[in-house]
C-alpha atoms as an extended CHARMM CRD file, in Angstrom:
* protein
*
       249  EXT
         1         1  MET       CA            -25.4270000000      -58.7460000000      -43.9330000000  PROA      1               0.0000000000
         2         2  ARG       CA            -21.8710000000      -57.3580000000      -43.9030000000  PROA      2               0.0000000000
         3         3  VAL       CA            -22.1110000000      -53.7330000000      -44.9850000000  PROA      3               0.0000000000
         4         4  ALA       CA            -19.1790000000      -51.4230000000      -45.7200000000  PROA      4               0.0000000000
         5         5  LEU       CA            -19.6650000000      -47.7360000000      -44.9720000000  PROA      5               0.0000000000
         6         6  PHE       CA            -18.3440000000      -45.3040000000      -47.5730000000  PROA      6               0.0000000000
         7         7  ALA       CA            -18.1470000000      -42.0490000000      -45.6290000000  PROA      7               0.0000000000
         8         8  THR       CA            -17.3200000000      -39.7570000000      -48.6280000000  PROA      8               0.0000000000
         9         9  CYS       CA            -14.8900000000      -36.8220000000      -48.5450000000  PROA      9               0.0000000000
        10        10  ILE       CA            -17.3200000000      -34.2170000000      -47.2940000000  PROA      10              0.0000000000
        11        11  GLY       CA            -18.6640000000      -36.6290000000      -44.7130000000  PROA      11              0.0000000000
        12        12  ASP       CA            -15.1890000000      -37.3910000000      -43.4310000000  PROA      12              0.0000000000
        13        13  THR       CA            -13.9980000000      -33.7850000000      -43.2660000000  PROA      13              0.0000000000
        14        14  MET       CA            -17.0960000000      -31.6880000000      -42.5540000000  PROA      14              0.0000000000
        15        15  PHE       CA            -20.1940000000      -33.7740000000      -41.7660000000  PROA      15              0.0000000000
        16        16  PRO       CA            -19.0620000000      -36.8700000000      -39.8340000000  PROA      16              0.0000000000
        17        17  ASP       CA            -22.4030000000      -37.0990000000      -38.0270000000  PROA      17              0.0000000000
        18        18  ALA       CA            -24.0910000000      -38.2600000000      -41.2500000000  PROA      18              0.0000000000
        19        19  ALA       CA            -21.6090000000      -41.1080000000      -41.6510000000  PROA      19              0.0000000000
        20        20  LYS       CA            -21.8250000000      -42.0320000000      -37.9710000000  PROA      20              0.0000000000
        21        21  ALA       CA            -25.6240000000      -42.0050000000      -38.1340000000  PROA      21              0.0000000000
        22        22  THR       CA            -25.5530000000      -44.3190000000      -41.1540000000  PROA      22              0.0000000000
        23        23  ALA       CA            -23.3820000000      -46.8060000000      -39.2830000000  PROA      23              0.0000000000
        24        24  LEU       CA            -25.5210000000      -46.5390000000      -36.1500000000  PROA      24              0.0000000000
        25        25  LEU       CA            -28.7410000000      -47.0660000000      -38.0810000000  PROA      25              0.0000000000
        26        26  LEU       CA            -27.5250000000      -50.0940000000      -40.0200000000  PROA      26              0.0000000000
        27        27  THR       CA            -26.0860000000      -51.6380000000      -36.8610000000  PROA      27              0.0000000000
        28        28  ARG       CA            -29.3810000000      -51.1060000000      -35.0710000000  PROA      28              0.0000000000
        29        29  LEU       CA            -31.1050000000      -52.9290000000      -37.9120000000  PROA      29              0.0000000000
        30        30  GLY       CA            -28.9220000000      -55.9530000000      -37.2430000000  PROA      30              0.0000000000
        31        31  HSD       CA            -26.1370000000      -55.6490000000      -39.8080000000  PROA      31              0.0000000000
        32        32  ASP       CA            -22.3780000000      -55.9360000000      -39.4240000000  PROA      32              0.0000000000
        33        33  VAL       CA            -21.0220000000      -52.5210000000      -40.4310000000  PROA      33              0.0000000000
        34        34  VAL       CA            -17.3490000000      -52.2190000000      -41.3600000000  PROA      34              0.0000000000
        35        35  PHE       CA            -15.2590000000      -49.2000000000      -42.3090000000  PROA      35              0.0000000000
        36        36  PRO       CA            -12.4670000000      -50.0390000000      -44.7780000000  PROA      36              0.0000000000
        37        37  SER       CA             -9.5980000000      -47.7050000000      -43.8760000000  PROA      37              0.0000000000
        38        38  GLY       CA             -8.2590000000      -47.5140000000      -47.4320000000  PROA      38              0.0000000000
        39        39  GLN       CA            -11.2020000000      -45.4880000000      -48.7370000000  PROA      39              0.0000000000
        40        40  THR       CA            -10.5860000000      -42.0810000000      -50.2770000000  PROA      40              0.0000000000
        41        41  CYS       CA            -12.4640000000      -39.7080000000      -52.6050000000  PROA      41              0.0000000000
        42        42  CYS       CA            -14.6990000000      -41.3320000000      -55.2430000000  PROA      42              0.0000000000
        43        43  GLY       CA            -13.2820000000      -38.9990000000      -57.9120000000  PROA      43              0.0000000000
        44        44  GLN       CA            -16.5330000000      -37.2470000000      -58.7350000000  PROA      44              0.0000000000
        45        45  MET       CA            -15.1010000000      -33.7340000000      -58.5250000000  PROA      45              0.0000000000
        46        46  HSD       CA            -12.3230000000      -34.6490000000      -60.9620000000  PROA      46              0.0000000000
        47        47  VAL       CA            -14.7650000000      -36.0290000000      -63.5190000000  PROA      47              0.0000000000
        48        48  ASN       CA            -17.2630000000      -33.1990000000      -63.1520000000  PROA      48              0.0000000000
        49        49  THR       CA            -14.5970000000      -30.5760000000      -63.7610000000  PROA      49              0.0000000000
        50        50  GLY       CA            -13.0950000000      -32.2800000000      -66.8080000000  PROA      50              0.0000000000
        51        51  TYR       CA            -10.1430000000      -34.1260000000      -65.2710000000  PROA      51              0.0000000000
        52        52  GLN       CA            -11.1780000000      -37.7080000000      -66.0000000000  PROA      52              0.0000000000
        53        53  PRO       CA             -7.6210000000      -39.1370000000      -66.1590000000  PROA      53              0.0000000000
        54        54  GLY       CA             -6.9820000000      -37.6980000000      -62.7030000000  PROA      54              0.0000000000
        55        55  ALA       CA             -9.9130000000      -39.6930000000      -61.3530000000  PROA      55              0.0000000000
        56        56  LEU       CA             -8.4620000000      -43.0430000000      -62.4710000000  PROA      56              0.0000000000
        57        57  PRO       CA             -6.3650000000      -43.7300000000      -59.3190000000  PROA      57              0.0000000000
        58        58  LEU       CA             -9.3930000000      -42.9360000000      -57.1640000000  PROA      58              0.0000000000
        59        59  VAL       CA            -11.6660000000      -45.1970000000      -59.2010000000  PROA      59              0.0000000000
        60        60  ALA       CA             -9.1070000000      -47.9920000000      -58.9480000000  PROA      60              0.0000000000
        61        61  ASN       CA             -8.7380000000      -47.4560000000      -55.2040000000  PROA      61              0.0000000000
        62        62  TYR       CA            -12.5050000000      -47.6080000000      -54.6730000000  PROA      62              0.0000000000
        63        63  ALA       CA            -12.7490000000      -50.8530000000      -56.6460000000  PROA      63              0.0000000000
        64        64  ASP       CA             -9.8410000000      -52.3500000000      -54.6990000000  PROA      64              0.0000000000
        65        65  THR       CA            -10.9840000000      -51.1480000000      -51.2680000000  PROA      65              0.0000000000
        66        66  PHE       CA            -14.5910000000      -52.2870000000      -51.5680000000  PROA      66              0.0000000000
        67        67  GLY       CA            -14.0140000000      -55.2710000000      -53.8500000000  PROA      67              0.0000000000
        68        68  ASP       CA            -13.5300000000      -57.5830000000      -50.8760000000  PROA      68              0.0000000000
        69        69  THR       CA            -15.8940000000      -60.5080000000      -51.4920000000  PROA      69              0.0000000000
        70        70  SER       CA            -16.7840000000      -60.6340000000      -47.7870000000  PROA      70              0.0000000000
        71        71  ILE       CA            -18.5340000000      -57.2670000000      -48.2110000000  PROA      71              0.0000000000
        72        72  ASP       CA            -22.1440000000      -57.8210000000      -49.2490000000  PROA      72              0.0000000000
        73        73  ALA       CA            -22.9990000000      -54.1670000000      -49.8660000000  PROA      73              0.0000000000
        74        74  VAL       CA            -21.4530000000      -50.7030000000      -49.7540000000  PROA      74              0.0000000000
        75        75  VAL       CA            -23.6640000000      -47.9140000000      -48.4180000000  PROA      75              0.0000000000
        76        76  ALA       CA            -23.0220000000      -44.1690000000      -48.5430000000  PROA      76              0.0000000000
        77        77  PRO       CA            -25.0430000000      -41.2460000000      -47.1600000000  PROA      77              0.0000000000
        78        78  SER       CA            -24.6910000000      -39.4730000000      -50.5040000000  PROA      78              0.0000000000
        79        79  GLY       CA            -26.6880000000      -39.7510000000      -53.7080000000  PROA      79              0.0000000000
        80        80  SER       CA            -24.0570000000      -37.6380000000      -55.4070000000  PROA      80              0.0000000000
        81        81  CYS       CA            -21.1190000000      -39.9280000000      -54.6730000000  PROA      81              0.0000000000
        82        82  VAL       CA            -23.0790000000      -43.1030000000      -55.3380000000  PROA      82              0.0000000000
        83        83  GLY       CA            -24.2280000000      -41.5890000000      -58.6210000000  PROA      83              0.0000000000
        84        84  SER       CA            -20.5880000000      -41.0790000000      -59.5560000000  PROA      84              0.0000000000
        85        85  ILE       CA            -19.6580000000      -44.6340000000      -58.5990000000  PROA      85              0.0000000000
        86        86  ARG       CA            -22.5180000000      -46.1750000000      -60.5220000000  PROA      86              0.0000000000
        87        87  HSD       CA            -22.2920000000      -44.0250000000      -63.6560000000  PROA      87              0.0000000000
        88        88  GLN       CA            -18.9010000000      -42.3200000000      -63.9180000000  PROA      88              0.0000000000
        89        89  HSD       CA            -16.5150000000      -45.0020000000      -62.6970000000  PROA      89              0.0000000000
        90        90  GLU       CA            -17.3140000000      -47.2360000000      -65.6430000000  PROA      90              0.0000000000
        91        91  ILE       CA            -16.6040000000      -44.3960000000      -68.0840000000  PROA      91              0.0000000000
        92        92  VAL       CA            -13.2460000000      -43.5890000000      -66.4930000000  PROA      92              0.0000000000
        93        93  ALA       CA            -12.2090000000      -47.2510000000      -66.3330000000  PROA      93              0.0000000000
        94        94  GLU       CA            -13.1220000000      -47.8930000000      -69.9620000000  PROA      94              0.0000000000
        95        95  ARG       CA            -11.3060000000      -44.8110000000      -71.2520000000  PROA      95              0.0000000000
        96        96  TYR       CA             -8.1600000000      -44.8550000000      -69.1500000000  PROA      96              0.0000000000
        97        97  GLY       CA             -8.0130000000      -48.1540000000      -67.2650000000  PROA      97              0.0000000000
        98        98  THR       CA             -7.5090000000      -51.8280000000      -67.9800000000  PROA      98              0.0000000000
        99        99  ALA       CA             -9.8860000000      -54.6550000000      -68.7680000000  PROA      99              0.0000000000
       100       100  LEU       CA             -9.2660000000      -55.9520000000      -65.2470000000  PROA      100             0.0000000000
       101       101  LEU       CA            -10.2970000000      -52.6290000000      -63.6980000000  PROA      101             0.0000000000
       102       102  CYS       CA            -13.4220000000      -52.4990000000      -65.8650000000  PROA      102             0.0000000000
       103       103  GLY       CA            -14.4740000000      -55.8590000000      -64.4560000000  PROA      103             0.0000000000
       104       104  GLN       CA            -13.7330000000      -54.7720000000      -60.8890000000  PROA      104             0.0000000000
       105       105  VAL       CA            -15.7410000000      -51.5690000000      -61.3490000000  PROA      105             0.0000000000
       106       106  GLN       CA            -18.7340000000      -53.5030000000      -62.6630000000  PROA      106             0.0000000000
       107       107  THR       CA            -18.6670000000      -55.8190000000      -59.6550000000  PROA      107             0.0000000000
       108       108  VAL       CA            -18.3150000000      -53.1190000000      -57.0110000000  PROA      108             0.0000000000
       109       109  LYS       CA            -20.7790000000      -50.6240000000      -58.4830000000  PROA      109             0.0000000000
       110       110  ALA       CA            -23.4700000000      -53.3220000000      -58.4880000000  PROA      110             0.0000000000
       111       111  LYS       CA            -23.3100000000      -53.5550000000      -54.6920000000  PROA      111             0.0000000000
       112       112  THR       CA            -22.9870000000      -49.8360000000      -53.9430000000  PROA      112             0.0000000000
       113       113  TYR       CA            -26.1030000000      -48.0650000000      -52.6860000000  PROA      113             0.0000000000
       114       114  GLU       CA            -27.3240000000      -44.7090000000      -51.4690000000  PROA      114             0.0000000000
       115       115  LEU       CA            -28.7850000000      -45.0840000000      -47.9790000000  PROA      115             0.0000000000
       116       116  SER       CA            -32.4950000000      -44.7310000000      -48.7740000000  PROA      116             0.0000000000
       117       117  GLU       CA            -32.4190000000      -47.1330000000      -51.7200000000  PROA      117             0.0000000000
       118       118  PHE       CA            -30.5040000000      -49.6730000000      -49.6610000000  PROA      118             0.0000000000
       119       119  LEU       CA            -33.0900000000      -49.5250000000      -46.9030000000  PROA      119             0.0000000000
       120       120  VAL       CA            -36.1480000000      -49.6400000000      -49.1510000000  PROA      120             0.0000000000
       121       121  ASP       CA            -34.9860000000      -51.7450000000      -52.1090000000  PROA      121             0.0000000000
       122       122  VAL       CA            -32.5020000000      -54.1450000000      -50.5100000000  PROA      122             0.0000000000
       123       123  LEU       CA            -33.5990000000      -54.4720000000      -46.8930000000  PROA      123             0.0000000000
       124       124  GLU       CA            -37.2530000000      -53.8510000000      -47.8320000000  PROA      124             0.0000000000
       125       125  VAL       CA            -37.8510000000      -51.7050000000      -44.7670000000  PROA      125             0.0000000000
       126       126  THR       CA            -39.5550000000      -48.3110000000      -44.5920000000  PROA      126             0.0000000000
       127       127  ASP       CA            -40.0140000000      -48.0740000000      -40.8180000000  PROA      127             0.0000000000
       128       128  VAL       CA            -36.6190000000      -48.0770000000      -39.1070000000  PROA      128             0.0000000000
       129       129  GLY       CA            -37.9660000000      -47.3060000000      -35.6440000000  PROA      129             0.0000000000
       130       130  ALA       CA            -36.9400000000      -43.6600000000      -35.6850000000  PROA      130             0.0000000000
       131       131  TYR       CA            -38.3680000000      -40.9160000000      -33.4790000000  PROA      131             0.0000000000
       132       132  PHE       CA            -37.9870000000      -37.2370000000      -34.3590000000  PROA      132             0.0000000000
       133       133  PRO       CA            -40.6240000000      -34.8630000000      -32.9240000000  PROA      133             0.0000000000
       134       134  HSD       CA            -39.9040000000      -31.8810000000      -35.1520000000  PROA      134             0.0000000000
       135       135  ARG       CA            -41.3120000000      -30.0930000000      -38.1850000000  PROA      135             0.0000000000
       136       136  VAL       CA            -39.2270000000      -31.2210000000      -41.1660000000  PROA      136             0.0000000000
       137       137  THR       CA            -39.1980000000      -30.5350000000      -44.8840000000  PROA      137             0.0000000000
       138       138  TYR       CA            -37.2260000000      -32.6210000000      -47.3910000000  PROA      138             0.0000000000
       139       139  HSD       CA            -35.1180000000      -31.4470000000      -50.3410000000  PROA      139             0.0000000000
       140       140  PRO       CA            -34.5520000000      -34.1730000000      -52.9750000000  PROA      140             0.0000000000
       141       141  THR       CA            -31.0460000000      -33.5940000000      -54.2960000000  PROA      141             0.0000000000
       142       142  CYS       CA            -30.4080000000      -33.5280000000      -58.0340000000  PROA      142             0.0000000000
       143       143  HSD       CA            -28.1240000000      -36.5630000000      -58.2470000000  PROA      143             0.0000000000
       144       144  SER       CA            -30.3630000000      -38.7480000000      -56.1070000000  PROA      144             0.0000000000
       145       145  LEU       CA            -33.4610000000      -37.6510000000      -57.9820000000  PROA      145             0.0000000000
       146       146  ARG       CA            -32.1860000000      -37.5730000000      -61.5570000000  PROA      146             0.0000000000
       147       147  MET       CA            -29.1440000000      -39.8460000000      -61.6840000000  PROA      147             0.0000000000
       148       148  LEU       CA            -30.0390000000      -42.5530000000      -59.1550000000  PROA      148             0.0000000000
       149       149  ARG       CA            -33.8040000000      -42.1040000000      -59.5000000000  PROA      149             0.0000000000
       150       150  VAL       CA            -34.4770000000      -42.8890000000      -55.8480000000  PROA      150             0.0000000000
       151       151  GLY       CA            -37.9300000000      -41.3480000000      -56.2550000000  PROA      151             0.0000000000
       152       152  ASP       CA            -39.8680000000      -41.0450000000      -53.0310000000  PROA      152             0.0000000000
       153       153  LYS       CA            -37.8510000000      -43.6090000000      -51.0660000000  PROA      153             0.0000000000
       154       154  PRO       CA            -36.5190000000      -40.9690000000      -48.6320000000  PROA      154             0.0000000000
       155       155  LEU       CA            -40.0680000000      -39.7220000000      -48.1010000000  PROA      155             0.0000000000
       156       156  GLN       CA            -41.3290000000      -43.2580000000      -47.4850000000  PROA      156             0.0000000000
       157       157  LEU       CA            -38.7850000000      -43.5320000000      -44.7000000000  PROA      157             0.0000000000
       158       158  LEU       CA            -39.5460000000      -40.1020000000      -43.2520000000  PROA      158             0.0000000000
       159       159  ARG       CA            -43.3040000000      -40.7010000000      -43.2450000000  PROA      159             0.0000000000
       160       160  ASN       CA            -42.7390000000      -43.6290000000      -40.8880000000  PROA      160             0.0000000000
       161       161  VAL       CA            -40.6990000000      -41.6520000000      -38.3740000000  PROA      161             0.0000000000
       162       162  ARG       CA            -42.6690000000      -41.4000000000      -35.1560000000  PROA      162             0.0000000000
       163       163  ASP       CA            -43.9660000000      -37.9310000000      -34.1800000000  PROA      163             0.0000000000
       164       164  ILE       CA            -42.3700000000      -36.1770000000      -37.1400000000  PROA      164             0.0000000000
       165       165  ASP       CA            -44.2970000000      -33.3040000000      -38.7230000000  PROA      165             0.0000000000
       166       166  LEU       CA            -43.2880000000      -33.7600000000      -42.3580000000  PROA      166             0.0000000000
       167       167  VAL       CA            -44.2800000000      -30.8760000000      -44.6250000000  PROA      167             0.0000000000
       168       168  GLU       CA            -43.9820000000      -30.7470000000      -48.3870000000  PROA      168             0.0000000000
       169       169  LEU       CA            -41.3420000000      -28.4270000000      -49.8170000000  PROA      169             0.0000000000
       170       170  PRO       CA            -42.6930000000      -26.1780000000      -52.5990000000  PROA      170             0.0000000000
       171       171  GLU       CA            -40.9260000000      -26.7690000000      -55.9340000000  PROA      171             0.0000000000
       172       172  ALA       CA            -38.9870000000      -29.5120000000      -54.1950000000  PROA      172             0.0000000000
       173       173  ASP       CA            -37.3860000000      -30.8910000000      -57.3510000000  PROA      173             0.0000000000
       174       174  SER       CA            -35.6880000000      -27.6040000000      -58.2510000000  PROA      174             0.0000000000
       175       175  CYS       CA            -31.9000000000      -27.4990000000      -57.7620000000  PROA      175             0.0000000000
       176       176  CYS       CA            -30.5130000000      -25.7180000000      -54.7000000000  PROA      176             0.0000000000
       177       177  GLY       CA            -27.7920000000      -24.1680000000      -56.8580000000  PROA      177             0.0000000000
       178       178  PHE       CA            -24.7560000000      -25.9000000000      -55.3950000000  PROA      178             0.0000000000
       179       179  GLY       CA            -23.4670000000      -28.3130000000      -58.0240000000  PROA      179             0.0000000000
       180       180  GLY       CA            -19.9080000000      -28.3700000000      -56.6650000000  PROA      180             0.0000000000
       181       181  THR       CA            -17.7120000000      -25.9950000000      -58.6560000000  PROA      181             0.0000000000
       182       182  PHE       CA            -20.8560000000      -24.6550000000      -60.3570000000  PROA      182             0.0000000000
       183       183  ALA       CA            -21.4420000000      -22.5360000000      -57.2440000000  PROA      183             0.0000000000
       184       184  ILE       CA            -17.9950000000      -20.9940000000      -57.7000000000  PROA      184             0.0000000000
       185       185  LYS       CA            -17.8630000000      -20.6420000000      -61.4710000000  PROA      185             0.0000000000
       186       186  ASN       CA            -21.4450000000      -19.3950000000      -61.7120000000  PROA      186             0.0000000000
       187       187  ALA       CA            -21.8080000000      -17.6780000000      -58.3600000000  PROA      187             0.0000000000
       188       188  GLU       CA            -24.5940000000      -15.2520000000      -59.3010000000  PROA      188             0.0000000000
       189       189  THR       CA            -26.7760000000      -17.9670000000      -60.8170000000  PROA      189             0.0000000000
       190       190  SER       CA            -26.0660000000      -20.2750000000      -57.8910000000  PROA      190             0.0000000000
       191       191  THR       CA            -26.9890000000      -17.5670000000      -55.3950000000  PROA      191             0.0000000000
       192       192  ALA       CA            -30.2700000000      -16.8690000000      -57.1760000000  PROA      192             0.0000000000
       193       193  MET       CA            -31.1770000000      -20.5660000000      -57.1600000000  PROA      193             0.0000000000
       194       194  LEU       CA            -30.2660000000      -20.8060000000      -53.4900000000  PROA      194             0.0000000000
       195       195  ALA       CA            -32.4540000000      -17.7970000000      -52.6740000000  PROA      195             0.0000000000
       196       196  ASP       CA            -35.4450000000      -19.5470000000      -54.2440000000  PROA      196             0.0000000000
       197       197  LYS       CA            -34.7540000000      -22.7420000000      -52.3220000000  PROA      197             0.0000000000
       198       198  ILE       CA            -34.3670000000      -20.9370000000      -48.9980000000  PROA      198             0.0000000000
       199       199  ARG       CA            -37.5910000000      -18.9980000000      -49.5880000000  PROA      199             0.0000000000
       200       200  HSD       CA            -39.4440000000      -22.2650000000      -50.1530000000  PROA      200             0.0000000000
       201       201  VAL       CA            -37.9560000000      -23.7710000000      -46.9860000000  PROA      201             0.0000000000
       202       202  ALA       CA            -39.0520000000      -20.6810000000      -45.0390000000  PROA      202             0.0000000000
       203       203  ASP       CA            -42.5740000000      -21.0080000000      -46.4510000000  PROA      203             0.0000000000
       204       204  THR       CA            -42.9250000000      -24.4430000000      -44.8370000000  PROA      204             0.0000000000
       205       205  GLY       CA            -42.1770000000      -23.1480000000      -41.3450000000  PROA      205             0.0000000000
       206       206  ALA       CA            -39.9440000000      -26.1860000000      -40.8440000000  PROA      206             0.0000000000
       207       207  GLU       CA            -37.4510000000      -26.4300000000      -38.0120000000  PROA      207             0.0000000000
       208       208  PHE       CA            -35.2370000000      -28.6520000000      -40.1570000000  PROA      208             0.0000000000
       209       209  CYS       CA            -34.5180000000      -29.0100000000      -43.8490000000  PROA      209             0.0000000000
       210       210  SER       CA            -33.3330000000      -32.5290000000      -44.5890000000  PROA      210             0.0000000000
       211       211  ALA       CA            -31.6580000000      -34.1010000000      -47.6290000000  PROA      211             0.0000000000
       212       212  GLY       CA            -29.5620000000      -37.1030000000      -48.5810000000  PROA      212             0.0000000000
       213       213  ASP       CA            -26.4600000000      -35.1350000000      -49.5820000000  PROA      213             0.0000000000
       214       214  SER       CA            -24.3190000000      -33.1580000000      -47.1420000000  PROA      214             0.0000000000
       215       215  SER       CA            -23.0100000000      -30.9350000000      -49.9430000000  PROA      215             0.0000000000
       216       216  CYS       CA            -26.4790000000      -29.5900000000      -50.7030000000  PROA      216             0.0000000000
       217       217  LEU       CA            -27.2020000000      -29.2120000000      -46.9910000000  PROA      217             0.0000000000
       218       218  MET       CA            -23.9720000000      -27.2370000000      -46.6280000000  PROA      218             0.0000000000
       219       219  HSD       CA            -25.1080000000      -24.8660000000      -49.3680000000  PROA      219             0.0000000000
       220       220  ILE       CA            -28.6570000000      -24.4850000000      -48.0590000000  PROA      220             0.0000000000
       221       221  GLY       CA            -27.5340000000      -24.3020000000      -44.4450000000  PROA      221             0.0000000000
       222       222  GLY       CA            -25.0080000000      -21.6040000000      -45.2220000000  PROA      222             0.0000000000
       223       223  GLY       CA            -27.6580000000      -19.4940000000      -46.8860000000  PROA      223             0.0000000000
       224       224  MET       CA            -30.1380000000      -19.9360000000      -44.0470000000  PROA      224             0.0000000000
       225       225  SER       CA            -27.4670000000      -19.1210000000      -41.4780000000  PROA      225             0.0000000000
       226       226  ARG       CA            -26.5350000000      -15.8690000000      -43.2000000000  PROA      226             0.0000000000
       227       227  LEU       CA            -30.1880000000      -14.8560000000      -43.1410000000  PROA      227             0.0000000000
       228       228  GLN       CA            -30.4820000000      -15.9390000000      -39.4950000000  PROA      228             0.0000000000
       229       229  MET       CA            -33.6080000000      -17.9130000000      -40.3170000000  PROA      229             0.0000000000
       230       230  GLY       CA            -33.4550000000      -20.1250000000      -37.2690000000  PROA      230             0.0000000000
       231       231  ALA       CA            -34.1230000000      -23.2940000000      -39.2850000000  PROA      231             0.0000000000
       232       232  LYS       CA            -31.3650000000      -25.9070000000      -39.4000000000  PROA      232             0.0000000000
       233       233  THR       CA            -30.2490000000      -28.5430000000      -41.8590000000  PROA      233             0.0000000000
       234       234  ILE       CA            -29.9840000000      -32.2230000000      -40.9990000000  PROA      234             0.0000000000
       235       235  HSD       CA            -29.0170000000      -35.2590000000      -43.0230000000  PROA      235             0.0000000000
       236       236  LEU       CA            -31.6610000000      -37.9170000000      -43.6470000000  PROA      236             0.0000000000
       237       237  ALA       CA            -29.4430000000      -40.4780000000      -41.9000000000  PROA      237             0.0000000000
       238       238  GLU       CA            -29.4170000000      -38.4450000000      -38.6970000000  PROA      238             0.0000000000
       239       239  ILE       CA            -33.2080000000      -38.3780000000      -38.5390000000  PROA      239             0.0000000000
       240       240  LEU       CA            -33.4710000000      -42.1060000000      -39.2520000000  PROA      240             0.0000000000
       241       241  ALA       CA            -30.8550000000      -42.8920000000      -36.5920000000  PROA      241             0.0000000000
       242       242  SER       CA            -32.6720000000      -40.8290000000      -33.9450000000  PROA      242             0.0000000000
       243       243  VAL       CA            -34.5840000000      -42.6750000000      -31.2780000000  PROA      243             0.0000000000
       244       244  GLU       CA            -36.5090000000      -41.3460000000      -28.2910000000  PROA      244             0.0000000000
       245       245  SER       CA            -33.4640000000      -41.1950000000      -26.0160000000  PROA      245             0.0000000000
       246       246  ARG       CA            -31.2500000000      -39.2660000000      -28.4900000000  PROA      246             0.0000000000
       247       247  VAL       CA            -33.3130000000      -36.7830000000      -30.4940000000  PROA      247             0.0000000000
       248       248  HSD       CA            -32.0270000000      -33.3950000000      -31.5840000000  PROA      248             0.0000000000
       249       249  ALA       CA            -33.0170000000      -30.4790000000      -29.3880000000  PROA      249             0.0000000000
């Protein structure tokens, strides 16, 4: 299968290892991974902050960049961005775009997947041959859980990682408090939510807190770092791409 990698803004600028791990994993599973150079932001932050018309050029660019018929699927290491592509792009195109763009958006969104759902639902694989001998807890991010409804697909994948010590996160489905500009506009509320999440991570005794969205990991990781907890954050893709010769120390 020819798979296009959508790295996302935060992946490109701050967490490239998650995007690289996604490409490495899919290549290891036997797929032809390509990286269309024309990709930019998906426009989620514009829509979420009330600037829908400003997202139109980004929606159009995504549809054009990934609309190549030789691309069988588009995969991103982000439930948040894929949620935007699958649910918000259509709204923006219908309100501010053309009939042609609406058709392009429908075509491209149908082949765009978050990593865990692509692996489990499309490739029908839950054991990717990963090895990660560490104590890990998993935070299901809001967009992946509530918008994409990936359910326990990430956990299915993690349970099959060799030598992992996977521990359940208390109140796992509660928000970490990030929410993009929510963390800025509602800083006190965001900080309180983050404190709860960090406390639950600490209760697990995990070495790593994993998730499918780098933005949430940035928020959680920042909080844990300030408290000098010792635990680290790691993207789901990085665990799944790890094999015995290249595990994290």
